[in-house]
N, C-alpha and C positions, 0 to 999 in steps of 0.2 A: 139396342146395341147397333153400333155403326157397322155398315157393310163396307166392302172394299171401295165401291164407287164413291160413297160418302167421304171416306178418308182421302181419296184422290182429289175430290172437289175441294175439300178443306185445304189440302196441301197446295193446290193450284191457287186458291184464293190467297193463302198466306204468301206465296211467292210473288203474286201479282201486286199485292200491297207493298211488299219489300221493294220490288222494282219501281213501283210508282213513287215511293218515298225517295229512293236513290235518284231518280230523274228529277224530282221536285227539288231535292237538295242541290243538284248541279245548277239548275236554273236560278235558285236563290243565291248561290255563291257567286255566279256571274253577275247577277243584278246588284249585289252588295259589294262586288269586287273583293271577295274573300279568297285569299290564295292558299290558306291552310289546307292541309290534307284531311279535311273533315270527312267522316263517313257516317252513315246512319244504319242503325240496326233496329229492326222492328221485333220486339219481344212482347207480344200481347200477354198481359198479366193482370187479371182482375184483382188479385190480392195485394198488389204493390200499392203503397200509399202515394207513390209518385206517378205522375202521368208521363214524365220523361226527365232526362237529365243528360248532361254532357260530362263525360269522363275520358281523359286521355285522347282528345280529338275525335271521340266517337259520340254521336248523339243517339242515346237509347230512347226509344219510344215504346211505352208500355200499354198504350190505349189499344183495346181490341178492335175498335171500329176504324175502318179505313178513313172516313171523313175526319174523325177526331184525331187520328194519328197524323194526318196532314197538318191540322191546326197545331198540334203539339210540336211537330217538327219545326214549323215557322216560329213558334214561341221559343223553343230551345235555341234555335239558330240566332234569333234576335238577342236573346239573353247572352249567348256566347259573344256576339259582336259587340254589345255594350260593355260586357266584362273586359274585353280586350282593350277598350278605350280607357277604362279606369285603372287598368293594371299598373301603369307607372305611378299613379297616386298612391295606390295600395303599397307598392314597394317602398316609396319614400316615407310613407306613414309608418310602416313597420320598422324601417331603419331608424327613424326618429324615436320611436318607442323603445327600441333596443338601447340606443344611446342614453336616453333618459333613465331607463331601468338600471343601466350600469352605473350612472352617476349617483342615483338614489342609493344603490347598494354601497358604493364607496362612502357616501356620507353617513349612512347608517352604521357601517363598520367603524368609522371614526368615532361616532358618538358612543357606541358600545365600548370601544377601547378606552375612551376617556372616562366613562362611568366606572368601568372595571378598575382602572388605575386609581380613581378617587376612592373607591370602596377599599381597595387594597391598602392605600396610604392611610385611610381612616382607621382601618383595623390595626395597622402598625403603630399609629399614634396612640391608640387606646390600649396598646399592650396586649391585644388579644391574638396576636399572630405568632 
């Protein structure tokens, strides 16, 4: 069972890792000329399948070890940086997919209407309508 001193030591270690990651993030942002208001949150979690992720301009680091947490911070920041570079291509690609999908839908609807019309006319000609 943990005593109060052990709890204080763990809390101090946790806050020192958080502070270290925050300082490291600022150095990395300056180095890469990243102006976004990114922040880092250290949430050690051995049960999480992810080591880290970026959500809403926050880098979440789940690694419990301080050294691993630093490595994950760098990885997630580089991933964010590269993702920013490809974002315009992703937007263009998604716009093109939307246009192509709309055109395909219009063509499909035209074919369906033509087939329905032919079937209806066929039934009328055969006297079954």
